[in-house]
C-alpha positions as MATLAB code, in Angstrom:
seq = 'MAGTVLIVVSAAFLALLAQTASGQETVYSLTFSEASTVVSVDLQSRELRVTLADRLVQQVQLSGNLDTTAQYTETETGFTLTTNDGTVLELTKDFDQATYSQFSVIRNNVPRAVELVDCVNLLNTHWYGGPQQKRQYWPVQKLRFNRYSMLSKEADNSAVGDRYWLNALGSFLYVDETAPLFADQNYGQPGYLCLETRAILPYDTHGPDYDFRYTIGVAADAREVHMGAVRNILGKPSGHPAESMVADPIWSTWARYKRDVDDTVVQEFASEIIANGFGGQYELDDFWEQCYGSLTFNRTKFPNIRNTIAAIKARGFDRVTLWIHPFINKGCEPWYSDARRRGYLVADWTGSTDTEWWNSATGQAAYIDFTKAEVREWFTSRLQAILDESGIDSFKFDAGETSWSPPDPVFNGPLKRRPIQIVGDYLRTVAQFGELVEIRSTQATQELPVFVRMIDKDSNWGWNNGLPTLITTLLQLNMVGYPLVLPDMVGGNGYDNQPPTKEMFIRWLQANVFMPSIQYSYVPWDFDAETITIALAMTQLHRTMTSSIMDRFALAVSEGLPVNPPLWWIDPTDTTAQQINDQYLLGDDIIAAPVTVENARARDIYLPSGSWVDGNTGATHTGPKWLRNYAVPLSMVPYFVRS';
ca = [
      -0.432    0.379    0.293;
       1.117    3.025   -0.741;
       2.789    5.464    2.034;
       3.442    2.208    4.062;
       6.828    2.754    5.761;
       8.526   -0.790    7.126;
      10.168   -0.766   10.196;
      12.821   -3.765   11.268;
      14.036   -3.830   15.086;
      16.208   -5.840   16.299;
      15.186   -8.376   19.364;
      17.726   -7.229   21.720;
      15.706   -3.971   21.021;
      12.371   -5.035   21.385;
      14.019   -6.975   24.603;
      15.329   -3.511   25.555;
      11.654   -2.302   25.316;
      10.266   -4.514   27.314;
      12.615   -4.289   30.231;
      12.391   -0.619   30.329;
       7.916   -1.644   30.305;
       8.284   -3.718   33.281;
      11.127   -1.533   35.195;
      12.899   -5.234   36.190;
      16.601   -4.635   34.718;
      18.322   -7.866   33.098;
      22.392   -6.671   33.107;
      23.760   -5.948   35.942;
      27.762   -5.355   36.404;
      30.859   -5.623   38.475;
      32.732   -2.371   37.661;
      36.521   -2.236   39.127;
      37.214    1.436   39.915;
      41.537    0.677   39.209;
      41.530   -1.869   36.699;
      39.535   -1.029   33.298;
      37.826   -4.378   33.657;
      34.085   -4.687   33.428;
      32.471   -8.362   34.362;
      28.628   -8.262   33.299;
      25.733  -10.400   33.177;
      23.209  -10.427   30.857;
      19.821  -12.361   32.447;
      18.802  -12.717   28.999;
      21.364  -14.594   27.457;
      22.526  -15.917   30.539;
      25.987  -14.574   29.583;
      28.593  -13.424   31.322;
      30.731  -11.479   29.273;
      34.698   -9.687   30.622;
      36.412   -7.360   28.881;
      39.321   -5.315   29.470;
      39.658   -1.769   28.036;
      36.452   -2.891   25.735;
      38.277   -6.426   24.514;
      36.516   -9.471   25.014;
      38.814  -11.637   27.481;
      36.012  -14.150   28.656;
      32.519  -15.205   27.643;
      30.652  -18.207   29.786;
      27.277  -19.181   29.413;
      26.031  -19.490   32.752;
      23.768  -23.086   33.951;
      20.020  -22.622   32.770;
      18.506  -21.932   35.849;
      19.411  -18.276   36.181;
      16.958  -16.301   34.066;
      15.206  -12.696   34.441;
      13.082  -13.608   37.371;
      16.525  -13.646   39.810;
      16.567  -11.593   42.271;
      19.136   -8.569   42.366;
      20.715   -7.895   46.001;
      23.960   -5.594   45.772;
      26.820   -6.162   48.365;
      30.166   -4.924   49.534;
      31.830   -5.906   46.446;
      29.947   -7.217   44.246;
      26.217   -8.867   44.068;
      24.613  -11.799   43.886;
      21.794  -13.036   42.400;
      18.769  -15.463   43.889;
      17.228  -17.823   41.052;
      13.397  -19.849   41.558;
      15.046  -23.393   42.822;
      17.366  -20.965   46.433;
      20.676  -20.913   44.864;
      22.319  -17.958   45.279;
      24.624  -16.401   42.494;
      26.990  -14.453   44.028;
      30.309  -12.269   42.211;
      32.384  -10.879   44.222;
      35.569   -9.185   43.242;
      38.760   -9.976   44.957;
      41.195   -8.134   43.659;
      41.392   -4.183   41.940;
      44.602   -3.047   40.654;
      45.903   -0.770   37.561;
      47.265   -4.076   36.345;
      45.205   -6.959   37.628;
      41.807   -7.883   38.733;
      40.393  -10.571   40.365;
      37.129  -11.667   40.469;
      35.086  -14.986   41.577;
      31.642  -16.024   40.518;
      30.389  -18.208   43.807;
      27.413  -20.737   44.322;
      27.823  -22.096   47.471;
      25.715  -24.890   49.944;
      24.153  -26.143   46.289;
      21.399  -28.499   47.078;
      22.898  -31.914   46.001;
      20.275  -32.787   43.691;
      21.078  -29.729   41.326;
      22.724  -29.824   38.429;
      25.360  -26.855   37.140;
      26.338  -26.526   34.140;
      28.581  -22.868   33.340;
      30.660  -23.517   29.683;
      33.453  -21.216   28.956;
      33.496  -20.166   24.923;
      37.884  -20.732   24.628;
      37.122  -17.625   21.966;
      39.142  -19.399   19.106;
      42.133  -18.196   20.637;
      45.238  -20.657   22.682;
      44.344  -22.721   25.715;
      46.689  -23.839   28.907;
      47.052  -25.444   31.237;
      44.351  -28.306   32.464;
      44.737  -31.977   33.850;
      47.925  -33.724   32.493;
      46.833  -36.040   30.023;
      48.028  -39.287   27.797;
      47.375  -37.631   24.759;
      49.278  -33.990   26.313;
      48.096  -31.712   23.011;
      49.307  -28.202   23.168;
      47.807  -25.837   23.198;
      44.660  -27.409   25.419;
      41.412  -25.781   23.574;
      42.571  -29.180   20.675;
      41.303  -31.460   23.428;
      38.269  -33.052   23.925;
      36.705  -34.735   27.369;
      33.006  -35.939   27.760;
      31.888  -35.671   31.169;
      34.970  -35.789   32.613;
      35.905  -35.720   36.706;
      38.506  -33.497   37.481;
      40.744  -35.103   39.746;
      44.108  -37.013   39.965;
      43.472  -40.330   39.056;
      45.025  -42.989   36.785;
      42.792  -42.871   33.707;
      44.025  -41.161   30.851;
      47.525  -40.404   33.083;
      45.989  -37.824   34.355;
      48.415  -38.128   37.829;
      47.871  -34.191   37.734;
      44.213  -32.803   37.811;
      44.749  -29.179   38.300;
      41.313  -26.768   37.329;
      43.638  -24.463   35.742;
      42.635  -22.820   32.545;
      44.843  -19.903   31.139;
      43.911  -18.185   27.851;
      46.487  -15.902   25.227;
      44.083  -13.181   25.798;
      45.236  -12.627   29.128;
      42.408  -14.072   31.459;
      42.967  -17.512   33.408;
      40.039  -19.516   35.304;
      39.972  -21.426   38.242;
      37.830  -24.109   40.083;
      37.764  -24.383   43.807;
      39.073  -27.735   44.317;
      36.597  -28.330   46.428;
      33.756  -28.146   43.596;
      32.316  -31.526   41.950;
      33.463  -30.804   38.766;
      32.815  -32.349   35.722;
      34.915  -31.563   32.388;
      32.616  -31.539   28.778;
      35.461  -29.800   26.556;
      34.650  -29.605   22.363;
      31.894  -32.364   22.822;
      28.195  -31.258   23.410;
      29.611  -27.532   21.908;
      31.687  -27.213   20.385;
      34.418  -24.449   21.208;
      33.276  -24.934   24.776;
      34.510  -26.261   28.163;
      31.326  -26.935   29.973;
      31.856  -26.353   33.508;
      29.557  -29.244   35.149;
      28.898  -30.092   38.889;
      27.145  -33.520   39.903;
      26.783  -35.000   43.374;
      27.657  -37.931   42.215;
      30.719  -40.298   42.510;
      33.523  -39.949   42.361;
      32.511  -37.024   44.656;
      30.948  -37.439   47.836;
      27.135  -38.376   47.587;
      25.867  -38.501   51.119;
      25.671  -34.590   52.116;
      23.203  -32.176   51.760;
      25.130  -29.907   49.274;
      27.926  -28.521   47.422;
      30.108  -25.863   46.979;
      30.478  -24.537   43.300;
      33.134  -21.347   43.015;
      35.402  -20.448   40.308;
      37.671  -17.477   39.627;
      38.450  -15.442   36.711;
      41.790  -12.912   36.937;
      42.009  -10.371   33.903;
      45.279   -8.901   33.348;
      46.877   -7.051   29.886;
      49.104  -10.508   28.721;
      48.837  -14.423   29.630;
      52.634  -14.197   30.772;
      50.839  -11.242   33.217;
      47.662  -12.956   34.434;
      49.881  -16.129   35.505;
      52.094  -14.547   37.924;
      49.006  -12.881   39.503;
      47.591  -16.719   39.731;
      50.999  -18.057   40.766;
      50.762  -14.892   43.753;
      46.767  -15.326   44.356;
      45.816  -18.934   43.829;
      48.072  -21.251   43.492;
      51.223  -20.845   45.094;
      54.864  -21.064   44.789;
      57.525  -24.693   46.090;
      58.752  -23.522   49.311;
      62.316  -24.607   48.518;
      63.468  -26.987   45.114;
      65.099  -30.554   45.063;
      68.633  -31.364   45.718;
      71.611  -29.464   43.162;
      72.910  -33.077   42.514;
      69.535  -33.929   41.229;
      70.353  -31.594   38.088;
      74.058  -32.197   37.965;
      73.930  -35.621   37.877;
      71.635  -38.442   36.023;
      69.215  -40.875   38.418;
      69.689  -44.415   37.042;
      66.242  -46.531   37.347;
      66.013  -50.329   37.401;
      62.904  -49.916   36.412;
      62.602  -50.025   32.204;
      65.576  -51.859   32.158;
      65.091  -54.593   34.688;
      61.104  -54.071   36.065;
      60.448  -56.620   38.275;
      63.843  -58.696   38.051;
      65.588  -57.615   41.022;
      68.266  -58.827   43.261;
      71.640  -58.521   44.853;
      73.564  -59.187   41.974;
      71.384  -57.585   39.421;
      71.880  -54.450   40.993;
      75.188  -54.417   41.559;
      76.283  -55.351   38.024;
      73.690  -52.665   37.057;
      75.758  -50.081   39.402;
      79.413  -51.667   37.830;
      78.289  -51.021   34.061;
      77.398  -47.494   34.838;
      80.301  -46.611   36.978;
      82.547  -48.803   33.757;
      81.032  -46.370   31.026;
      81.644  -43.338   32.361;
      78.714  -42.252   34.264;
      77.384  -41.165   37.578;
      75.109  -40.328   39.556;
      72.038  -40.739   41.392;
      70.788  -44.971   41.682;
      67.490  -46.164   41.963;
      66.201  -49.316   42.882;
      62.541  -49.393   41.722;
      59.863  -52.308   41.900;
      60.373  -54.850   43.107;
      62.122  -55.416   46.566;
      59.600  -55.992   49.646;
      58.837  -59.190   50.888;
      55.501  -58.569   49.584;
      53.358  -55.512   48.340;
      52.946  -53.162   51.572;
      55.034  -55.280   54.009;
      57.936  -52.079   53.599;
      60.384  -54.359   54.749;
      63.419  -56.280   52.513;
      62.935  -59.349   51.061;
      65.872  -61.265   52.190;
      65.986  -63.707   49.564;
      66.804  -61.403   47.186;
      68.881  -58.461   49.301;
      70.439  -60.753   52.399;
      72.094  -57.883   53.897;
      70.591  -54.755   52.003;
      73.204  -52.551   53.958;
      76.172  -54.024   52.482;
      74.190  -53.851   49.042;
      73.725  -49.860   49.248;
      77.446  -49.535   50.863;
      78.556  -51.625   47.624;
      76.369  -49.805   45.211;
      78.304  -45.898   47.106;
      81.790  -47.216   47.022;
      81.406  -47.462   43.345;
      81.217  -44.252   43.058;
      77.150  -43.355   43.180;
      76.663  -40.355   45.784;
      73.127  -41.340   46.940;
      70.867  -43.976   46.523;
      67.458  -43.910   46.233;
      64.193  -46.545   46.781;
      60.546  -46.886   44.938;
      57.623  -46.319   47.710;
      53.829  -47.115   46.769;
      50.836  -46.257   49.380;
      49.029  -49.711   49.238;
      49.167  -53.217   51.182;
      48.072  -56.212   49.113;
      45.687  -58.934   50.632;
      47.891  -61.737   51.537;
      50.759  -59.964   52.923;
      50.650  -60.546   56.657;
      50.961  -59.769   59.478;
      51.450  -55.867   57.557;
      48.007  -56.407   55.858;
      45.696  -57.553   59.198;
      47.266  -55.524   61.343;
      46.576  -52.411   58.814;
      42.962  -53.268   59.110;
      42.724  -54.720   62.503;
      43.745  -50.663   63.240;
      41.264  -48.951   60.988;
      44.355  -47.230   59.232;
      43.169  -48.492   55.232;
      40.455  -46.728   53.430;
      36.984  -47.743   53.675;
      34.155  -47.164   52.035;
      30.227  -46.689   53.650;
      30.137  -49.992   53.685;
      33.286  -50.927   55.587;
      35.131  -52.697   52.658;
      38.508  -51.840   52.228;
      38.883  -53.383   48.641;
      40.139  -52.380   45.827;
      43.426  -52.834   42.926;
      46.767  -51.397   41.761;
      48.562  -52.254   38.809;
      50.268  -54.655   41.030;
      47.495  -56.619   42.449;
      44.618  -58.540   41.574;
      40.845  -56.374   41.781;
      39.713  -56.209   44.670;
      42.979  -57.578   46.311;
      44.897  -54.561   47.774;
      43.729  -51.306   50.162;
      44.974  -48.233   50.099;
      46.420  -46.752   53.175;
      44.346  -43.711   54.216;
      46.463  -40.541   54.622;
      43.473  -38.841   56.304;
      44.365  -39.926   59.687;
      47.053  -38.488   61.650;
      47.527  -41.406   63.313;
      48.070  -42.812   59.905;
      50.573  -40.451   58.741;
      52.985  -40.750   61.775;
      52.645  -44.747   61.570;
      53.726  -44.348   57.805;
      56.149  -41.741   58.418;
      58.153  -44.271   61.004;
      58.102  -47.274   59.067;
      60.014  -45.222   56.257;
      62.831  -44.344   59.181;
      63.099  -47.490   59.720;
      64.231  -48.175   56.557;
      66.453  -45.395   55.800;
      68.010  -46.128   59.539;
      68.442  -50.077   58.317;
      69.879  -49.932   55.209;
      71.553  -46.519   54.498;
      69.249  -45.665   51.815;
      69.149  -41.420   51.440;
      65.176  -40.838   50.074;
      62.801  -41.986   48.295;
      60.518  -42.518   45.167;
      56.976  -41.950   45.928;
      54.410  -44.062   43.539;
      50.838  -43.261   42.394;
      48.935  -41.074   44.966;
      45.397  -40.855   42.963;
      42.171  -40.178   44.101;
      41.256  -43.469   41.642;
      43.371  -45.678   43.561;
      40.766  -45.361   46.905;
      37.549  -47.752   46.925;
      34.735  -46.220   44.846;
      32.865  -44.563   47.903;
      35.769  -43.602   50.480;
      35.150  -42.705   53.674;
      38.024  -40.496   54.862;
      39.062  -38.111   57.927;
      37.657  -34.551   56.957;
      34.655  -32.832   55.598;
      32.807  -34.535   53.098;
      32.876  -31.549   50.478;
      36.577  -32.740   50.355;
      36.170  -35.998   49.159;
      37.724  -37.812   47.315;
      40.673  -35.185   46.582;
      41.775  -34.537   50.467;
      43.796  -38.097   50.456;
      46.323  -36.499   47.229;
      47.123  -33.866   49.528;
      47.266  -35.771   52.421;
      49.735  -38.694   51.240;
      51.769  -35.798   49.659;
      52.336  -33.344   52.630;
      53.735  -36.806   53.965;
      55.974  -37.571   51.922;
      57.806  -34.484   51.052;
      58.791  -34.492   54.560;
      61.435  -36.832   53.594;
      63.890  -34.125   51.961;
      65.391  -32.911   48.723;
      65.329  -35.821   46.811;
      62.027  -36.773   46.597;
      59.538  -37.385   43.744;
      56.369  -37.821   43.335;
      54.064  -38.228   40.589;
      50.522  -37.233   41.873;
      49.457  -34.270   42.448;
      46.495  -31.776   43.058;
      46.459  -28.389   44.471;
      50.374  -29.103   46.405;
      51.890  -26.557   44.671;
      53.894  -25.434   48.013;
      55.433  -28.871   47.839;
      59.549  -28.475   47.247;
      59.597  -31.709   45.389;
      60.105  -32.804   42.089;
      56.811  -33.938   40.265;
      57.219  -36.666   37.646;
      55.863  -36.653   34.818;
      53.858  -40.298   34.522;
      55.569  -43.464   32.428;
      56.014  -42.363   28.718;
      55.754  -44.904   26.392;
      58.455  -45.911   24.049;
      57.069  -44.049   20.919;
      57.056  -41.445   18.216;
      54.103  -40.467   18.375;
      51.041  -38.289   20.488;
      49.894  -41.437   22.186;
      52.414  -40.702   25.396;
      55.250  -40.727   23.155;
      58.429  -38.023   22.739;
      56.093  -35.409   20.847;
      54.510  -35.627   24.936;
      57.657  -35.363   26.913;
      57.400  -31.473   25.469;
      53.648  -30.667   26.082;
      53.634  -32.568   29.806;
      56.235  -30.546   30.348;
      54.644  -27.476   29.321;
      51.370  -28.084   31.052;
      52.909  -29.117   34.110;
      54.938  -25.936   34.813;
      52.147  -23.621   33.626;
      49.495  -24.895   36.265;
      51.955  -24.115   39.206;
      54.410  -27.419   39.123;
      57.642  -25.781   37.772;
      59.690  -28.380   39.377;
      59.514  -31.498   37.020;
      61.594  -34.386   36.426;
      61.219  -36.295   32.495;
      60.331  -39.661   32.777;
      62.969  -42.148   31.519;
      64.302  -41.551   28.835;
      63.496  -43.768   26.218;
      60.405  -44.062   27.755;
      59.482  -47.596   29.986;
      59.411  -49.973   26.430;
      55.705  -51.562   27.455;
      54.632  -54.418   25.447;
      57.794  -55.514   24.733;
      58.571  -52.450   22.831;
      61.551  -50.889   23.848;
      63.457  -47.766   22.188;
      65.659  -47.889   19.392;
      68.918  -46.304   18.676;
      67.569  -43.098   17.142;
      64.432  -42.751   19.525;
      67.105  -43.157   22.538;
      69.296  -40.674   21.450;
      66.534  -37.943   20.127;
      64.368  -38.685   23.624;
      67.930  -37.885   25.452;
      68.190  -34.728   23.606;
      64.953  -33.579   24.343;
      65.639  -33.676   27.562;
      68.775  -32.053   28.216;
      67.647  -28.864   29.064;
      64.668  -29.630   31.855;
      65.367  -30.259   35.221;
      67.229  -33.330   35.093;
      67.577  -36.245   33.605;
      66.698  -40.390   34.275;
      67.951  -43.358   32.538;
      66.746  -46.456   32.619;
      67.532  -47.814   29.502;
      71.212  -47.699   28.702;
      73.216  -46.572   25.500;
      75.646  -49.535   25.689;
      72.495  -51.279   24.888;
      73.062  -49.998   21.549;
      76.760  -49.142   20.833;
      79.422  -46.907   21.272;
      78.239  -43.539   19.399;
      75.048  -43.795   20.983;
      77.933  -43.798   24.658;
      79.273  -41.143   22.821;
      76.618  -38.911   22.119;
      74.660  -39.924   25.651;
      77.722  -38.651   27.183;
      78.123  -35.501   25.826;
      74.285  -34.794   26.336;
      74.566  -35.929   30.226;
      77.806  -32.923   29.991;
      76.085  -30.552   28.160;
      72.830  -30.993   30.394;
      74.924  -30.709   33.609;
      76.329  -27.031   31.882;
      72.653  -25.984   32.082;
      72.984  -26.883   36.088;
      73.656  -23.189   37.461;
      70.987  -22.291   34.537;
      68.374  -24.420   36.336;
      69.604  -23.700   39.845;
      68.965  -19.707   39.383;
      65.343  -20.522   37.987;
      64.712  -23.360   40.632;
      65.669  -20.268   43.097;
      62.901  -17.803   41.082;
      60.308  -20.527   41.100;
      60.842  -20.359   44.857;
      61.212  -16.231   45.309;
      59.108  -15.604   42.775;
      56.703  -18.423   41.569;
      58.430  -18.447   37.893;
      58.074  -21.100   35.323;
      61.299  -22.680   35.367;
      60.418  -24.118   31.629;
      57.806  -21.782   30.145;
      56.702  -22.163   26.283;
      58.120  -20.016   23.980;
      55.353  -17.525   24.149;
      56.737  -16.615   27.465;
      59.063  -13.915   25.784;
      56.226  -12.214   24.214;
      52.793  -12.988   25.049;
      51.176  -11.343   21.998;
      53.213  -13.378   19.782;
      50.657  -15.407   17.584;
      53.544  -17.832   16.304;
      54.981  -18.771   19.385;
      51.341  -19.279   21.314;
      51.393  -22.967   18.974;
      54.506  -23.598   19.149;
      54.969  -26.893   20.984;
      57.857  -28.606   20.154;
      59.836  -25.783   21.570;
      60.449  -24.996   25.252;
      62.695  -22.214   27.765;
      64.625  -22.833   30.226;
      64.260  -19.774   31.994;
      63.571  -16.709   29.264;
      67.438  -17.032   28.083;
      67.687  -20.491   26.721;
      65.516  -21.730   23.401;
      65.724  -25.465   23.039;
      64.515  -27.375   19.620;
      65.157  -31.101   19.842;
      63.946  -33.032   17.072;
      61.228  -35.408   18.029;
      60.357  -37.072   14.769;
      61.578  -40.425   13.667;
      64.431  -39.804   10.708;
      64.723  -36.540   10.642;
      67.527  -34.838   10.134;
      66.302  -31.088    9.717;
      64.066  -29.263   11.282;
      62.165  -25.758   11.593;
      62.882  -23.419   14.951;
      60.931  -20.554   15.936;
      63.010  -17.811   16.842;
      60.797  -14.782   19.446;
      62.015  -11.461   19.452;
      65.304  -10.497   20.717;
      68.335  -11.356   19.673;
      70.034  -15.499   19.473;
      73.108  -16.925   19.213;
      73.145  -20.492   18.124;
      74.560  -22.749   21.269;
      76.125  -25.106   18.139;
      77.354  -22.779   15.554;
      77.821  -19.488   17.350;
      75.969  -17.839   14.751;
      73.829  -14.955   15.839;
      69.855  -14.359   14.925;
      67.272  -11.722   15.386;
      64.188  -12.369   16.500;
      60.884  -13.062   15.617;
      62.134  -15.221   12.706;
      61.757  -19.081   11.394;
      65.338  -20.755   10.700;
      63.584  -23.344    7.989;
      64.846  -26.318    7.281;
      67.554  -26.390    9.912;
      70.325  -29.380    9.707;
      70.299  -31.615   13.047;
      72.700  -34.620   12.635;
      71.492  -37.452   15.277;
      74.790  -36.409   17.534;
      73.425  -32.593   17.662;
      70.286  -30.821   19.655;
      69.502  -27.095   19.039;
      69.409  -24.861   21.408;
      69.775  -20.923   21.045;
      70.983  -18.486   23.939;
      70.009  -15.157   24.404;
      73.245  -12.512   23.145;
];
């Protein structure tokens, strides 16, 4: 019809009109006075947006129980929104500084029947951190999780289960350890990390409610915001391992001999090591006990353990350590029955202590209950007795993950801390055994002054727990706040009768050189004279890095800095460096670029901003730049030192 004017209005404009008509606000903001951070919650879209100087750095789709009927209440540090089901969503400012801001999203005392799902938009950027994984991709936005319990557990090599993610935009997200958290990443909603809370196993199912709290930090870049997380949430180590563990290798019996050890075998191994020009720390691994959990030496295998240890040291080893686990197998008597009678084993709600681990049949073992003070004292005294009897210096502590407990455990502590509590209680018990200690499981124990060992690697060239994941696991551990990383054994563990080849052994060793320590079990003289020569050279190159590593250890203790950060640490805005997964740093001044591809004799190397001297040729390069087709013979590991 002539004269008709068609007016098109947006849905957002209609929503604004509806809001104006009803007088009900639908967008609430958390503003900062010092930082240029703005946090807003839109009840219409259920969207939480975080911007820094108008730049989007986090976006979260809040759970479906939030709608426009939520009641707003202002608080001293933020505001609350109360939903129809009684859940109170609180936003509170934690830090408001010109260069760093932090706030928390809190839901306390959520009824057990209520399930919450907050989905974090990955924003098409790079993310770092999260749990340790068997397929340890890097950056971690490539990972896929389907209702994945966020715990220290055996499955998928997730021995380190910290709930901390950092993005390249300059923001982190940390979920409190008490939340019954499951992660769904790139499954239900591709491009999202959904944080799902459910009061179901493996979490507590007996309490009336649970808490769900996460914290978001914001700064100019990823490096700056990560250091804010270290200062305010993650913490830093209270000390560091001995310099001797850095300067000289650790020699483990495990990969080479597995459980076939006795006095003759360990003495011959020690003699071979010294005869081939090596030395360092000797580690007696599985199976030295009379039975698993006895913590007494098998007298048939080791008739006089003190003489055995003395002989090893007399050959030239400065220190000897021993493998320890937190289990007692059924049939290991009288130790099993005594511990069970005294209530020293983790039980479920029916009173059963039955569980299993890799050295037992199903239901034929028990997990020592470190949540009880008297058990911690008992276990400690038993370990001290080993040291007194044998002359051994300290221990390698294995296992400790939550998943070794019976499925529904009863702990001596708050219901909301189950099952995570036992991890920290175990680790804090064993960490007291000095500067030679190593552990493998951890969650929210960044303060411990001990090596965190990578869980067992497989002897392959691929992403299925093979050589490439040696580097990415190093980066993952550093970026969730564990800078004191002990790489797994050179060449991997040789499981399924697949030991490393000569080339794999050498390339693995080279990838290890600029990490804090070298750990051998397979040996170079199992191959040929060339392998021995290269191994001696790489071991010596690592030794020359000792002062750099120890300096960085000191900074890890004083400031919480990572020892081996990713390449982008030098320039967090470098989008190329943000994606690099086969190079790493030692401190801020050394770049390692090892070969991790089978049969490769050249590789591309990326140098970030700065002036870099080639450690092999002496040539100087100014970054950022690529060195294309850089020649890498089998005897060489590429590295660059800041000029």
